[in-house]
N, C-alpha and C positions, 0 to 999 in steps of 0.2 A: 504494499500500500504506500509505503514511503516514496518509492520511486514515481509515484503518479501525483504527488503534492503539486508540483507546478501546473500540471495539466487541470487540476480541480480549482486551483486559484485562478487560472486563466478562464475557465468556463464561468465560475461565479463572478468574476470581475466583468466578464462580457455581458452576462445577464443584466447586471446592475447598470452597466454603461448603456447597453441597449434600452433599458427602461427609462433612464434618464432622458437620452435623446428624443425618446418617443414621446414623453411628457413635455420636453421644453420646446420641441420643434412643431408647435401650433400656431395657426395663424395670430391668435391673439395673445400669445404666450402662455406660460404655465400658471396655472393656479394651484398646483399641487403643493408647492412649499409654502405659499400663502395661506392655504386651507390648514396645514399642519401648525404653523405658527399662530394662527388665529385660535386653534383649539388649544394650544399650550398656553397662550395669554388668557383665555377665557377660564381655564382651569386654575390659573395662579392669581387672578385679579381678586381684589378685595370686594367683599360682598357689603 
């Protein structure tokens, strides 16, 4: 299994990079990161 570590890292990073390109390459831009940050800020804001 140890001889395939570089292959696994490449496959996982390719999946993440492909997902990032998919969400960022939209005509109006990405709302994915904004939605995540809004959720985090909504969780931590004072009531």
